[in-house]
N, C-alpha and C positions, 0 to 999 in steps of 0.2 A: 751684775746682780743675778744670783740664782733664781730660778722660777719659784722655788719654795719661799725664798725671802720676799720676793715680790708679792706672792699670794698672801703671805702673812701680813705684810704692810697694808695690803688692800683690805684684808679682814679687819685690821685695827681701825682703819679710816672709816669703814662701814659701821663698826661698833661705836666709834666716837660720834658719828653723824646721828646714829639712832639714839644715843644717850642725850645728845643735844636736843633732838626733837622731843623726846619724852620730857626733858627738863623744861622746854618752852611750854609744852602742854600743861604741865603741873603748875607753872607760874600763872598761866591763863586761868586755870581752875581756881587757884588760890585767890587771885584778884577778883574773879567773879563772885566767889563766896564772900569775900570781904565787902564788896560793894553791895551785895544782896542783903547782908546782915547789918550793915552799918547804920548809924543813927541819922538824925535829921541834918547833920552838918555835911553829909555827903550828897552826891548827885541824886537827882530824882528819877533819872532814866538810865538805861543801860543799852548801849548799841551792840547788837549781836553781830558776829562776823558773817559776811555774805548777805546781810539783810539790810534793807533800807529803813526799816522802822526801828523804833526804840521801845522796849517794854518798860512799863512804869514799875517802880520799886515801892511806891507808896501811893495812897489815894491823893487825888488832886481835885480841887474845886473847879467847876467849869467857869471859864472866863473868856467868852467870845468877844472880840473887839468890835462890837456893834457900831461903834462910831465910824468905822471904815465903810459902812453901808450908806447908800443914798438916803436922803431925808424921807422919801416916799416909799422906801423899800417894803414896808409892811403890807402895802396894797399893790405891789408890783410883782409880776411873774414874767421875767425877760422883757417882752414888749407889750404885755397886757397890764395896763395901769389901773384897772378897777377890780383887782382880785379881792375876793373875800371867801371865807369858808361858809358853806351851807351847813355842813356838820363838822364839828371840830373835835369833840371828845378830848379836850385838852386836860381833863381831869385824870386821864390815863397816867400821865407822868407827874402830875402835881403832888408835891410833898411826899414823894416816894423814891426809894432807891431803885434804879433801873440798871441792871447789868447788860442786858441785850434788848435793844429796840428793833423789832422786825417790822419793816414797812413793805407792804405787799401791793404792787400795782395790780388793780383789778378793774373790771368794767361793770357798769350798773347791772347788766343782765347776767352776770357771772355768779349768781348766788350759789348754784350747785358746786362750783369750784371753791367758793369761800367756805361752804358747809363741809366739804371734804377736808379742807385744811384744818378747820376747827376741830374735827374729830380725829385727825391723824397727827401730823407733825406739829400742828399749831396748838395742841393741847399742852400748855407750858406751865412752868413753875411761877412763883410769885415775883421773882426778879427778872422775868422776861415779859415784855409788853409787845403786843402784836396789834397792828393796825392795817386795815385795807384802805388804799388810796384810790379815790374815784373822782371823775368829773361828774357833771350832771347829765341826766337824760331828758330829752325833750318829750318823752312819753310820760304823761302825768301819772299813769297807773304804776309805772316802774319807779317813779320818784316816791310815791306813797309807800311802796313796798320797801324801798331803801330806808325811809324814815322809820318804819316799823322795825326793820332789821337792826338799825342803829340803836334804837331804844332798847331792844332785847339784849344785844351783845355788847354794845358800847365799844365797838372796835372799827367804826367807819369814820374816815376823814374824807370830806367831799368838798371840792372847789367849785366855783361858779363859772367854769368854762365847760363847753360841750365836750362830753367824753367821746373822742374819736381818734382814729389812728394818727391823723395830722396834728392832734393836740397832745400826743404822748409826752412831748418834752415839757409841757406845762405840768403834767402829772409828776414827772421825775423831779423837776425843780421844786414843786410844792412839797415833795417828800423831804428834800433838803431843808426847805424853809421850816418845816415842822420841827426838825431836829434843832435848828438854830433858835427858834422862838419858844418852843414848847417842851423840849426834852433835852436841854443841853447837858444835863447831868448823867445821861446814859454813858456806860463804859464802852460799849461797842454798838455799831449799827450794822444791820443786815438789810439790804435792799434786794427784793426778790419779786419775781412775777408769780401770778396765781396759778400758773400751769407748771410749777416746779415742785420738787420734793426736797426737803431739808432733813438730814439726819440730826435732829436737834440735840439729843443727848450727847452724841459724839462731838458735835460742834461746840457745845458748852464746855466739854472737857478740854477740847483743843484751845479754846479761848482762855480758860482758867489755868491750865497746867502747861501747855506748850507756849502760850504767850504769858499773860499775867492776870491775876484776879483784879488788879488795879487798873488795867487798861494798857493802852499803848499810844504812841504818837507817830504820825506819818504812816499809818497802817492802811494799806489799800490792796485787797486780794480779790481776784476774779478770774474769769476765763479770758485769756488774751485774744485780741483781734488785730494783731499787727499786720499791716500791709493790705488793708481792705480798700478797694478802689471806690471812688465816687461814681455811681451809676448814672450814665448820661442818656439812657434809653427812656424816652417819655412814658412808655407803657409799663415800665417796671414799678413795682410797689415801692422800691427804694430810689426812685428817680431823684437826682439832685441837680438842679440847674446850675450852670457855671456861674451865673450872677449871684447865687446864694452861697456857693462854696467853690472857688476857682481852682483849688488844688486837685491834682489827679487822684491822690490817695488821702484818706483821713489820717490824722495822727494815730499812733498806736492807742487803742482804746479797749474797754471791757465789753464783752457781750452783755446785753442788758438783763439777762435772766437771773443773775445773782451778782452781788458784790458785798464784800465785808470791808468796813472802814472804821477808823477811829473818828470821834467827833470833830477833831481839828481838820481832818480831811473833808468832812461834810461841810464845814464852814468855808474852806478854801474853794471847793467846787461850787458852792452856792454863790459866793461873792463873785467869782469869775463868770458864772452863768448869767447873772443879772446884768452883765455889761456887754453881752454878746448879741450878734444878730441871730434871730431865731431861725433854726432849721428843725424840721419835724422828726428826723431820725435821732431819737432821744439818747441812745447809748453813745453814738458817735459825738453828739453835742456835749453831753455832760461828762462822760468818762474819757473823751478824746480831746475835743477842741477846748472845753473849759479846763480840763486837767492840764493841758499843755500851757494854757494861759496862766494857770496858777502854779506852774512848775511842779506838778504832782505826777508821780509815776506809780505804776501798779506792779504787783507780782502775780505771775500766772499760777492758778490753782487747779488747772484742768485735770491734772493727774488724779485728783481726789474727787472726781465726779464720774457719773455714768455716761457722760457725753462721749461720743465716739467709741462706745463699748456696746456689746450685745447684751441687752437687758436679760435675755433668757439665761445667759451664763451666770447671772447673779444667783440664780436659784439652784444651780448644780454644784456650788462651792468654788467655782473658778476664781471668784474675786474675794474669797473669804479673808485673805491676807492683805487686802488693800483697804486702808481706812477711808471709806467713801463718805464724804460730807454732803454731797448733793446728788440729785438724780440727773436729769437732762432736760433741755427745754421742750416746751409743747407737750407736756404730759397731761393726759386726761384724768378725771377723778378716779376712774377704775385703776389706772396704772399707778397713781399716787398711793391709793389704798393697798394695792398689792405689794408695792415696794416697801411701804411702811410696815406691813405685816411681816415681811421678811426680817427687817431690822429690829422690830419689836421683840422677836423671839431669839435674838442673838445677844451675847454679852457685850457690854459697852466698854471699850478700852479707855483707860484713864488718860492716855497720852498718845499723840501721833508723832511718829519719828520720821526722819529723812524728809523734812518738809522745807519749803521756801529756799530752794537752791542748795539743799544739803543732800541731794540724791533722790532716788525714787524713780 
């Protein structure tokens, strides 16, 4: 065979391969459009390639299988069997449509942080509900201040456990409990700490346009913490005795400063958490150990945060083409307000591309 004949045959094979690929892509697009536009006789969810979650194609009424929970579940938080709310504010979700429920872990003495959030990224629309999750303070003056704050803003949920570092897991499970019992109709849930920044307008567009205005199933997005060892040094803040957790490493879990999940994930994490031995490292407990027990896995979203980036480069345009949804952990009120001011003066993209395993 002459070289020219071989080269021509090779070009034809390449052309045929390209045409077959284009044909396959067109078939996928047509099927997707048919599924998206079809009537009630078709499926309710659509599985996207390379993603573990399914976007909803139409609204769905909440239906948690509460019968799977223990009979004393309402008054139980892991190993605490006398739980009750001091402040509930259950009216927040009552008889209303909730697109995004934001649950913010806070401490009784962190009112400056709560005020900063209220006037920045927490200043939300009618379909977004925001609640601060607290334990109680043994300081009576602080408790009186919280009562007044709750009356003014109606955004405090407080449990009857002492608010302390060793009780953070109670607070996290209480947040899940609130979703299960008081706001099951929410379309999405955002769990975040009070020292974090959220680019709320862009997050809303991501949820509505890149995911679905009707919600999703099996959705769990966060900053990945794979390969974290259990610390055996007794003087460490994160000390974990072997008798409490014998494995050398925690299961792959989410860093606790933010996580986005669908309500079905909230129920699965809650149900599993209620049956586990208590450990106080809340993110490893809920997002790792309980998630593993519930057969729940997460998708890393760290590229779309300021974590591991130089904050100052945000203000000189370096990150202008990166759709940043979150700040970074341990931000102070001044930092939150500064970052909020930057995003407030920028246009909000309608959609985020190259997300969830599709590049970036």
